[in-house]
N, C-alpha and C positions, 0 to 999 in steps of 0.2 A: 264138126267142120274140119276140112283138111287144112293142114298147116301150109302157110305160104313160105316156101323155101326157094331162094334164088342162089345163084353162084356169082360171087363178085369177081372183079378183074383178076384176082389171084387164084381163082378157082375154088375159093373157100366157100362151103355151103353156109348160108346165112338164113336164119328164120326171122320173118318179119311179123311182129305182133302189133295189132291195132285194136282200138276200142272205140265205141260209138261217139265218145266226146271229142275225138280227133287226136288223142295222144298216140304215140307209137314207141316201139322198142325194137332193136335189132340184136340178135343173138348169134354168135358164131359157134358152129360145132367145134371148131378148133379152139381149145381151151375152155369150152363151155362158157364163153365170155360174152356178157352184155357189152356191146360196143357203142350203142346209142340209146338214149331215152329222151324223147321230145314231148313237150307238153302240148296242150290243145292249140297253142299259138305257134306251134312248130319251132319253139325255142329249144336248143339243145341243153340238157341239164347235166350231162356227163362230159368230162374233159377227155380229149384225145390229143396226144402229143403231135405237134406239127411234123416231127421226125419219126413217128412210130413206124416200126418195121412190120409189114403185113405178110412176110414170107416165113413159113415154118423153116426150121424149128425155133425161131426166135419168139420170145414172148411179145405181146402187143401192149405198148405203153399207153394205157388209158382205159376208159370204160370201167368194168368191174371184173378184174381177174380173180380166179379162185386159187388161193394159196393152200396147198395140201401136198404131202402130209407134213409140211414144215412151213412156218412163217419166217421170212427173212433168212438170217443165217443162225437162227436158234436151233442148230443141229448140224449134222454132217452132210446133208444133201445140198444140191444146188440151191441158189437163192430162191426162196418162196416155193420150193418143192417142184414137182414135175407136172401136176395136173393142168397147169396153164399152157403147157407145151405139148399136149396130147390131143388127138382127134377124138371127141366124144361121139356117142351115138344117141339117136332118139330112143327114149325108154318106153317100150310098148306096155310095160307092166309096172306102173309106179306105185303099187300097193305098198304099205297100207294107207297111203293118202287117198282121200276120196277122189274119184275121177273128175276131171274138168272137161266138159264137152263143148267148149267154145274155142274160138281162134285166138283168144288173148292169153293163152297159157301154153307152155311147152315143158315137157319132161325130158331131161337128158340123163345119161348114165356113162360112167367111166369105170372100167374094170381093169384090174391089174394085168399087165402083160409080162411076157418073159423078160423083156428089157427092164421093166420096172422092178421085177422081183430080184434082178441082179444087184440093183442099187439099194432097194428097200424090200427085203425078203419077207413081205407080209401080203397075204391075199385079201383083197378088199373089193367092195362095190361102193362107188361114190355117186350118189344121185343128186340132181338139182332140178327143182321146179321153179320156173320163172313165170310170174303172172303179172299182167298189166291191167290196172284199173284206172278209173278216173282220178287223176292227180296222184297216183301211187304206183310203185313198182315193188313187188314182193319176191324175195328169193328164199327158198327153203332147201338148204343142203342137208343131206343125210349120208352117213358113212356106216356101212355094215362090215363087220369082221367076218370074212368067209374062210378064215384060217383056222387051224386047230390049236393055236396058241394066242395068248393075250398080246395085244399091241397097243401103243399109244401114239398120239400125233398132236401137232399143233395145227391151227386152221385160221384162215381169215378170208373175208370178202373185202377186197381192197377197193374202196369206193373213190374213184377219181371224179371229183365234183367240179363242175364248171362254175367259177365265180367271176364277178365283174372286176374286182380289184382286191387282191389278197390283203392289202394294207387296211381295207375297210371291212374285213370279215371278222365276226366274233363267233366262237364256239361256246355254247352254254350247256351246263349239265355235268361238267368235269371239275368244278371248283371243289376244293378241299380234298381231292382224291390223291392217292399216291400214284407215281408213275416212274417207269424206267426211262432214263434219258439215254438214247442210243448215241448221242453226241458226246457223252461223258462215260463211256465204257459201261453203259447200263446201270449207272449209279441210281439209287432210289431217292426220289424227292417227293415233296408234297406240294400240290398246286396251291399257290397263295392268292392268285388273282381271282376276281369274281367272274372272269371269262377268259378263254384263251384267245389272244390276239397275236398278230404277226408283224414283226419288223426284222426278221432274219430267219435263218434255217431252223426248222423244228422237226424233230424226229423222236416221238415219245410213245410209249405204251402205257396208257392209263389202265389201272387195275380195278377190278370189281366195280365196274361202271353201272350207272342206272340203265333202265330199259329204254330211256328216251334221251336223245341228245339233239340239240338244235344248232344248226349252222345258219347264222343270220347274215345275210348279204344286204347291207344298207343301200348300196347304190341301185341294186335291182329291186329293192323293196320286196324282197322275197326271202322266205325262210325254208330251208330244207330240214325236215324232221326225220331223224334216224331212230327207228324203234327196233329192238332186237331181243331175242330170247335164245338161251343156250350158248351165247357168245358173250362172256362176262367182261372181256377187255375191249378197249378201243384204241386204235393207233391213229395218231395225228401226225401228218407229214407234209412238209413243203420244203423243197431243196434249196430255195432262194437262188441268188444269181450265180455264185461261184460253183456250187455243185451242179447247177443246170448246164453250165458250159462243159463240165467234165463227163456228163452222161451222153453217150453217142446217139441215143434215140430220143433225146429231149431237146426242144428248141431253146435257144439262149434266153428268150423272153417268156417262155411258156409258164414259168413259175408264177407270173403275175395273175394268171387267170385260172389257176387250179388249186385244189386242196384235197388231200386224202384224209378222210375220216372213216376208219375201217371197223367193221364188226369182227371180233377176234376171240380166240381162246389160245392164249400164249403162256401166261404165268404158270397155270396148272394144266399140263397136257391132258387131253381126253383119253381115258383108258377104256378099251373095249375087250371084253371076254369073247371067246369064240361064239359067233352068230348073234352077238349083241349088235344093236344099232343105236347110233347117236343122231339126234336131229337138232338143227339150229333154225333160226328164222330171222330175217331182217326185212323191214319195210321202209322204203324211202318215200316220203310224201312232201308235197310242196304246199306252202301256205303263203298267200300274198299278205302284204302289210308287214309291219315290224314286230311280228309276234315274237315274244320271248319265252324261253322254255318253261319257266316256272309260273307264268302269270295268266296265260289264256289257254283254254282247251282248243287245240288246233282244229278239231272237228267243227267247233262252233264258228271259228274264223273261216274255215273252208266253205261252210254252208250258210254264209250270209250274216253271221253274228259277228260284229266287229266293235 
């Protein structure tokens, strides 16, 4: 089926994904960025800043930005690297992934340009498959080294999630793990609480995390489940009130309804030899009720077992 591509008010090409159950996703070629994911009741599941800039070359604050070849300021490049500030292309040859012949998936590609090679002199191809299913959104990033020398990079899918009230949200699955606290010069700590909760600014990189993390939103009676492969770390971020006021593309009150829980590879950069390829995967799914990460199989909750 042909892709449904529209141009928004800023002239940015946007791919619309839909599936029979009624959910939808919108993907910008600028940044290769998912900017909307709505469930079958048309409720938005991703956060978008009320002051987001939609004009290149600025990054768009919200949705799911791709951070490559650097996460944050863990390196010498601009914050979060340059992939989120580039115009991607539709990928006509996404091998070796099996082809997807329906409208609920799109394959994108970003190749190194002369401009990129000046700041990061390594030749690469970054591919991203975005697939929409009933109650879930799957992203499969792949990086191929097309250079004649080894290179390394850090990577993250920054998931801006829409929550009802940050003070009422719990993140489960990170208990007892070590983390770098970016508010304390990346000092290393061990998580002591049985869940991550929020009453102030949080900016942490949790290390060697499980493949499943649950974000429990009590007020919405909904849990978002993040499953990931090839992305061992997880970043948890909320700027709280003071930092929100200091960010030019972030509304003063926006912190109350957003939370970033990112799939990432930060502590140990990914190393690729010439013509090697790395692949990651993340799946976001929604579960109604107060499902907790360690107690119920979310598939059983999703399909009528509660």
